[in-house]
N, C-alpha and C positions, 0 to 999 in steps of 0.2 A: 776250899769250897767257894763256889761263886755265890754272890748275893742275888736274891730274888727281890726285885724292887717293883712295887705296885705304885703307879703314878696316876693321879686322877684330878680332874677338875670337879669340885664339889660345891654345892650351895651350903649355906649355913645349916640347913636342915638335912644335910647328907645326901641330897639328890645328885646323881651323876649322869642322868639320862640326857642324851642329845645336846652336849655342851656346845658343839660347833656347827651343828646343822639341824635342819628340821626333817626328821624321819617319821613325821606323823605325830610326834609328841607335842602336846599343847604349848609348851614353853621352849621349843627348839631354838638353838643358837643363842642361848642366854649368856654365854661368855664374851661374845663379840664386842659389846660396848666397853668392856674392861681391858681389852688386849693392849699390851704395851711392850716396850723393849725389855723390861725386867722379866716378864713372863716368857718372852721368846728366849732370853738368855738362860733362864731356869730350865726350860724344856730342852734347849740345845745342849747344855752341860750334862744333863742326865743321859741324853742319847749318846754323847761322845764317850761316856763312861761305860756304856754297854756294848756287847757284841752279839746279843741275841734278843729277839722279840718273842714273847709268849702271849698268844692271843686266843680269845674265844672265837667261835665260828662267826658270829654276827660282826664283831669288830674286824676280824680278818677280811671278811667279804667287803666291808666298807673301805678298809684301807687298800685292799688289792685292786679295787675299782678306781681309787683316786691317786695313790702314790706313784705307780709306774709311769704316769704321764708327767710327773714333775722331775726336774733335774737342774743341775747348775748351781745349787747352793748346798752348803755342808749338811743341813738337816735332811733334805730330800735324798741326797746322794748316800748318806749313811743309812737312812730308812730302807732304801732300795737294795743296798748291797749286803746288809747284815743277814745272818741266819734268822729264819722265822719258823716258829713252831705254833701250830694251831691245834688246840684241844677240841676234838669233835668226833662224835660217833656217826654223824650224818653227812659231813662234807665228802664229796666224791673225788674231787681233785683240788690241788693247790698249785696253780700255775705261776703265781708271783715268784720272782727270782728267789732262790735259796729257801723255799718253803717245804716244810715237812708236816704231815698230819700225824698227830699223836692220838691213836684210837684206843689205847689200852687204859689201864687204871691210872687216873690222873695223878694220884699221890705217888705212885711208883715211878711214873714217867718223869714227873717234875723233880723228884728226888734224884733220879739218875742224871738229869740235865744239870742240876746244881752241883753234882759231884764231878762233872767234867772240868777240865782246865779251861780257863777263859775269864772274861770280864763279866760285869753284871748282866743279868737276864732281866729285861724290863717288860712289864705288863701295862699297856695303855687300855683304858676303857674296860671292855670285857667284864661286865657286871657279874654275870653268873660265875665265870671263872675266878674273878677276884674274890668273891664271897667264898667259893670253895677253897681257894688257897689260904684265905684267912682262917676259915674253920679248921683246916688241916694243919694250921700253924707252920706253914711253909714260907711265909713272908718275912723277910729280914728287914726291909725298910718300906715305909710309906712316904711318898712325896706328894703332898696335897697342895693344890692351888685352891684355896677356899675363897669363894666369891661372896661379897657382902650383900646377899639377897637370899630370900627363901622362895621356894617354888611350890611347896605344899603337897605336890604329888610327883610321882616318878620313881624310877629305879634308884634304890639306895645302895651305897657302898657297903654298909654294914647290915648284915642280917640280924634278926632278933636273938640268935643263939651264939653270937660271937663275943667272947671276952678275952682280950689279949692286952698286955701291958707294953707300952712303948715309951721311949724317952725322946723328947724333942731335942734334936742336936743342932738345928739351924732354923732360923725363921727370919723372913724379910717381909716388910710391907711394901707392896708396889705403889707407885704414884697413882694408880687407879683404884686403890683400896683392896686389892687382892692379897691375901696372906699366903706366902710361899713357904711351906714348912716341910722339913725332913724329920721323920720320926724313925728311930731305930728300935727294933724289937728288943725288949729287955731279956737278958739271959734267962733261959728256961730253968 
């Protein structure tokens, strides 16, 4: 069975909203002052271990507007070539290369994806989807880049009704103070 990996940039207070850009969020682009080679290597390694993206509609629309214009580096080329699944009841089309809209029951659809042969399935951003996957206990690993700041407001990774146990299996402190941690879901 494939692993479902949720990877997020989060603040110390668990906010994940608009880490790389300003989409109207009061604190947009809060990760940029901390970017460095260690973070780039962390993100590239997790992309190379995956062969499918699973995204919510909002993140899919943002990614599909940005990534197809990028090429010539391993991260962009991988992002553009891999299978993409977007969970949405409202998205009418998914034109980005290798994209499929999942309109059915999210738990059933994701369980079926995990049962297929292949490498990791990775979820970037996608706050509502990530919370639903956590609530449904479908997440095998969390890979968090935790930034040394608090934001006070914004979309949080963990909803108030989510209790799951994870084990930290790897952790590195970047030169810019970002903690890069991989957590594996404890056996159920």
